[in-house]
FIMIRO-208608 format. One record per residue (C-alpha): residue number from 1; x, y, z. Coordinates in nm, 4 decimals, m for minus. Example, Ala and Ser with C-alpha at 12.3 -4.5 7.8 and 13.67 -1.06 7.14 Angstrom:
% FIMIRO-208608
num:px:py:pz
1:1.2300:m0.4500:0.7800;
2:1.3670:m0.1060:0.7140;
% end
This chain:
% FIMIRO-208608
num:px:py:pz
1:6.5334:6.5135:11.3681;
2:6.4002:6.3094:11.6419;
3:6.3642:6.3679:12.0149;
4:6.6432:6.3437:12.2211;
5:6.8327:6.3559:12.5956;
6:6.8758:6.7242:12.6637;
7:7.0629:6.6261:12.8911;
8:7.3098:6.5336:12.6478;
9:7.3380:6.9524:12.5774;
10:7.4450:7.0225:12.8441;
11:7.7720:6.8138:12.8067;
12:7.7843:6.9925:12.4854;
13:7.7829:7.3540:12.5739;
14:7.9404:7.2921:12.8885;
15:8.3474:7.4010:12.9208;
16:8.3837:7.3655:13.3251;
17:8.3890:7.1100:13.5239;
18:8.3830:7.3817:13.8089;
19:8.0695:7.3519:14.0832;
20:7.7790:7.3911:14.0190;
21:7.5747:7.6797:14.3566;
22:7.2185:7.6802:14.2354;
23:6.9929:7.5947:13.9543;
24:6.8650:7.8941:13.7024;
25:6.5892:7.8792:13.4457;
26:6.7603:7.9546:13.0689;
27:6.4001:8.1539:12.9946;
28:6.4400:8.3317:13.3851;
29:6.8180:8.4640:13.2975;
30:6.7265:8.5605:12.9405;
31:6.3634:8.7904:13.1213;
32:6.6196:8.9263:13.3156;
33:6.9071:8.9654:13.1158;
34:7.1182:8.8066:13.2737;
35:7.2814:8.5058:12.9787;
36:7.6524:8.6197:12.8173;
37:7.8071:8.4823:12.5331;
38:8.2009:8.4002:12.5429;
39:8.4849:8.3038:12.3158;
40:8.7268:8.0905:12.2999;
41:9.0035:8.1674:12.0813;
42:9.0503:7.9408:11.7555;
43:9.3574:7.8973:11.6307;
44:9.4317:7.8618:11.3027;
45:9.7392:7.6199:11.3089;
46:9.9030:7.6872:11.0027;
47:9.9035:7.9891:10.9843;
48:9.9971:8.0167:11.3141;
49:9.7323:8.2972:11.4563;
50:9.3618:8.3423:11.5555;
51:9.1368:8.2844:11.2734;
52:8.8244:8.3246:11.5123;
53:8.6546:8.2010:11.8105;
54:8.3228:7.9706:11.9414;
55:8.0590:8.1323:12.1010;
56:7.9416:7.9381:12.4814;
57:7.7414:8.0909:12.7025;
58:7.7376:8.1877:13.0871;
59:7.4507:8.3462:13.3541;
60:7.5604:8.6236:13.5365;
61:7.3377:8.6004:13.8311;
62:7.2795:8.8603:14.0592;
63:7.3076:8.6420:14.3788;
64:7.5617:8.3992:14.2895;
65:7.8182:8.5196:14.0279;
66:7.8669:8.3488:13.7374;
67:7.7134:8.0450:13.6660;
68:7.8708:7.7908:13.3471;
69:7.6531:7.5570:13.1901;
70:7.6332:7.2496:13.4166;
71:7.3841:7.5104:13.6180;
72:7.1682:7.5418:13.3503;
73:7.1248:7.2742:13.0969;
74:7.0502:6.9895:13.2251;
75:6.7464:6.8872:13.1988;
76:6.6390:7.1843:12.9655;
77:6.3450:7.0555:12.7353;
78:6.3728:7.1841:12.3235;
79:6.1678:7.4439:12.3796;
80:6.4000:7.6429:12.6436;
81:6.7342:7.4717:12.3830;
82:6.5410:7.6599:12.1197;
83:6.5213:7.9624:12.3167;
84:6.8881:7.9981:12.4194;
85:7.0709:7.8350:12.0295;
86:6.7973:8.1910:11.9284;
87:7.0036:8.4564:12.1556;
88:7.3112:8.3014:12.0961;
89:7.3040:8.2983:11.6880;
90:7.1517:8.6933:11.7421;
91:7.3974:8.7491:11.9985;
92:7.6928:8.5884:11.8279;
93:7.5785:8.8386:11.4920;
94:7.5709:9.1400:11.6574;
95:7.8640:9.0858:11.7724;
96:8.0918:8.9909:11.4937;
97:8.0803:9.3298:11.3911;
98:8.1144:9.4751:11.7772;
99:8.5049:9.2553:11.6690;
100:8.5032:9.3766:11.3267;
101:8.5167:9.7740:11.4711;
102:8.7994:9.6819:11.6436;
103:8.9663:9.5592:11.3508;
104:8.9278:9.2225:11.3616;
105:8.7402:9.0205:11.1189;
106:8.6799:8.6445:11.2666;
107:8.4556:8.3190:11.1478;
108:8.2939:8.2398:11.5081;
109:8.1033:7.9848:11.5714;
110:7.7977:7.8696:11.7900;
111:7.6616:7.5293:11.8911;
112:7.3375:7.3962:11.8107;
113:7.0756:7.1167:11.8927;
114:6.9683:6.8746:11.6581;
115:6.6042:6.9594:11.7741;
116:6.6667:7.3657:11.7532;
117:6.8547:7.3228:11.3864;
118:6.5475:7.2282:11.3464;
119:6.2546:7.3455:11.5052;
120:6.4558:7.7303:11.4461;
121:6.4209:8.0189:11.0656;
122:6.7707:7.9673:11.1164;
123:6.7987:8.0495:10.7671;
124:6.4809:8.3149:10.8495;
125:6.6838:8.4734:11.1290;
126:7.0193:8.5241:10.9869;
127:6.9476:8.6834:10.6453;
128:6.7500:8.9737:10.8561;
129:7.0216:8.9896:11.1072;
130:7.3313:8.9539:10.9783;
131:7.6099:9.2218:10.9320;
132:7.5768:9.4047:10.6125;
133:7.9565:9.3809:10.5425;
134:8.0903:9.2517:10.2252;
135:8.3752:9.0965:10.4126;
136:8.1043:8.8730:10.6778;
137:8.2727:8.5102:10.6701;
138:7.9871:8.3378:10.7209;
139:7.8883:8.1254:10.9878;
140:7.9836:7.8018:11.1621;
141:7.6609:7.5792:11.3654;
142:7.8253:7.2986:11.5845;
143:7.6282:7.0177:11.6042;
144:7.6907:6.6850:11.7584;
145:7.8297:6.3929:11.5467;
146:7.5571:6.1857:11.7495;
147:7.2633:6.4139:11.6785;
148:7.3548:6.4794:11.3168;
149:7.4032:6.0855:11.2031;
150:7.0557:6.0178:11.3722;
151:6.8243:6.2201:11.0811;
152:7.0538:6.2371:10.8128;
153:6.8236:6.3166:10.5587;
154:6.6483:6.5962:10.7966;
155:7.0169:6.7455:10.8688;
156:7.1302:6.7472:10.4914;
157:6.8450:6.9364:10.3900;
158:6.8892:7.2245:10.6706;
159:7.2494:7.2324:10.6127;
160:7.2156:7.3110:10.2337;
161:6.9216:7.5592:10.2945;
162:7.0942:7.7494:10.5752;
163:7.4142:7.7160:10.3405;
164:7.2246:7.9618:10.1634;
165:7.2482:8.2233:10.4016;
166:7.5767:8.2600:10.4071;
167:7.5997:7.9604:10.7446;
168:7.8031:7.6231:10.7556;
169:7.7589:7.2904:10.9683;
170:8.0020:7.1868:11.1394;
171:8.0362:6.8239:11.3130;
172:8.1226:6.8168:11.6759;
173:8.2581:6.5814:11.8695;
174:8.3834:6.3052:11.6171;
175:8.4840:6.0018:11.6687;
176:8.2485:5.9576:11.9225;
177:7.9121:5.9254:11.7470;
178:7.9985:5.6127:11.5287;
179:7.8006:5.7968:11.2046;
180:7.9167:5.6263:10.8631;
181:8.1219:5.6942:10.5573;
182:7.8089:5.7041:10.3592;
183:7.5974:5.9576:10.5864;
184:7.9143:6.2035:10.5899;
185:7.9025:6.1423:10.1970;
186:7.5885:6.2551:10.1612;
187:7.5964:6.5513:10.3883;
188:7.7766:6.9152:10.3314;
189:7.9616:7.0405:10.5960;
190:8.2703:7.2790:10.6470;
191:8.4623:7.1179:10.9666;
192:8.4680:6.7830:11.1683;
193:8.5508:6.9105:11.5181;
194:8.8254:6.5585:11.7266;
195:8.6057:6.5599:12.0485;
196:8.8393:6.6305:12.3031;
197:8.9036:6.2810:12.4555;
198:9.1075:6.1768:12.1884;
199:9.3054:6.5002:12.1421;
200:9.3810:6.4574:12.4847;
201:9.7412:6.2660:12.5056;
202:9.7716:6.2016:12.1420;
203:10.1335:6.3012:12.1144;
204:10.1906:6.0178:12.3247;
205:9.8823:5.7939:12.2846;
206:9.9263:5.5593:12.0079;
207:9.5482:5.4910:11.9297;
208:9.4213:5.8529:11.9908;
209:9.7221:6.0063:11.7332;
210:9.5711:5.7375:11.4712;
211:9.1848:5.8557:11.5873;
212:9.2830:6.2335:11.4987;
213:9.4784:6.1606:11.2104;
214:9.2150:5.9188:11.0124;
215:8.9964:6.2636:11.1207;
216:9.2136:6.5022:10.9937;
217:9.2778:6.2999:10.6277;
218:8.9040:6.2502:10.6169;
219:8.8557:6.5890:10.6740;
220:9.1074:6.7093:10.4282;
221:8.9052:6.4470:10.1839;
222:8.6064:6.5798:10.2221;
223:8.7133:6.9095:10.1552;
224:8.7279:7.0470:10.5157;
225:8.9367:7.0961:10.8292;
226:9.0101:6.9396:11.0552;
227:8.9311:7.1293:11.3865;
228:9.1154:7.0041:11.7594;
229:8.9398:7.0842:12.0346;
230:9.0405:7.0764:12.4061;
231:9.4534:7.1244:12.3649;
232:9.5438:7.0832:12.7103;
233:9.9212:7.0644:12.6786;
234:10.1565:7.2064:12.4355;
235:10.2708:6.8431:12.2974;
236:9.9816:6.6784:12.2019;
237:9.9878:7.0926:11.9609;
238:10.2495:7.0267:11.8228;
239:10.1318:6.6320:11.7650;
240:9.8735:6.7474:11.5766;
241:10.0624:7.0051:11.4034;
242:10.2824:6.7793:11.2688;
243:9.9513:6.5348:11.1226;
244:9.8068:6.9020:10.9833;
245:9.5598:6.9920:11.1447;
246:9.3914:7.2160:11.0641;
247:9.2266:7.4768:11.3567;
248:9.1773:7.3851:11.7508;
249:9.1058:7.5469:12.0761;
250:9.1499:7.4948:12.4155;
251:9.2355:7.4984:12.7285;
252:9.6359:7.5415:12.6266;
253:9.5182:7.8053:12.3689;
254:9.2622:8.0024:12.5853;
255:8.9620:7.9559:12.7960;
256:8.6396:8.1282:12.7799;
257:8.6447:8.5414:12.8240;
258:8.3740:8.7650:12.7719;
259:8.3675:8.9768:12.5122;
260:8.5028:9.2336:12.6216;
261:8.8325:9.0197:12.7893;
262:8.8778:8.8538:12.4221;
263:8.8560:9.2585:12.2491;
264:9.1221:9.3614:12.4551;
265:9.3380:8.9730:12.4444;
266:9.2963:9.0582:12.0302;
267:9.4168:9.3900:12.0703;
268:9.6746:9.2555:12.2845;
269:9.8044:8.9965:12.0274;
270:9.7517:9.1694:11.6985;
271:10.0697:9.2152:11.6040;
272:10.1577:8.9045:11.7256;
273:10.0138:8.7075:11.4565;
274:10.2538:8.3595:11.5021;
275:10.2719:8.1085:11.7644;
276:10.4983:7.9833:11.9744;
277:10.5537:7.5994:11.9390;
278:10.8339:7.6590:12.1328;
279:10.7099:7.7118:12.4985;
280:10.3865:7.7669:12.6055;
281:10.2179:8.1650:12.4834;
282:10.1399:8.3972:12.6763;
283:9.8752:8.3907:12.9916;
284:9.5586:8.5583:12.9809;
285:9.3935:8.6951:13.3001;
286:9.2377:8.3010:13.4182;
287:9.3864:8.0912:13.2391;
288:9.5081:8.0131:12.8891;
289:9.7577:8.0934:12.6690;
290:9.7750:8.2327:12.2670;
291:9.9665:8.4361:12.0308;
% end
């Protein structure tokens, strides 16, 4: 795929506006085992239960504490982005088994920049490291719409290659990249992820509501599912459910959390499958909610 601005990846991987205390190199974090993968729950809005999670990178620095993506993603070159994506891929494949052993079969997703999608031998990595369980549902690779649109032919080629090993593509930040219908027609994708800027206030903003409804209908017409990201309010959640959105994630549902906390949350709610739309869901330790 064509070259791109690595700073775009910082915005894609980032989900927190927290201040950045220090700049840390990804390769140094990998060498020192400082890099962690946190998980943000994804809710099935039709069955009203937890269905999966998105993996997000964090660095636990020995002096500066927990660092958000703003401290290590801006300015990353393509080689470092590929190293980070490979680490996420391997960790997520391993963690799926941990979740399965705890009694939860979850569909996990990771962010992958287009450059890493092209550079890494993803099919080979997955074939060698995938869970051996027959119940493994596969993996979702989320790639930003604007990056996919730059080289749809290459994206289609890679998507077809990795689909054979149980890996599907999600078009992330949909609505912000202005891809054409013809390009979407040519690309096999499993999910359309509605950009958070359109999800926000979709219950009261007519323009955002129209964009969300159009994206949801488009996903369904292509035989895919629609995922709303960045859900912050109960009114927006209810509006998305009325629109027929399939899955949702965001601060209202639950924040990203370490693996141990995520497993604890799963156990806490394993006997509560229904999501209560009439009130905010029980708060986790840091902020979000889940039912």
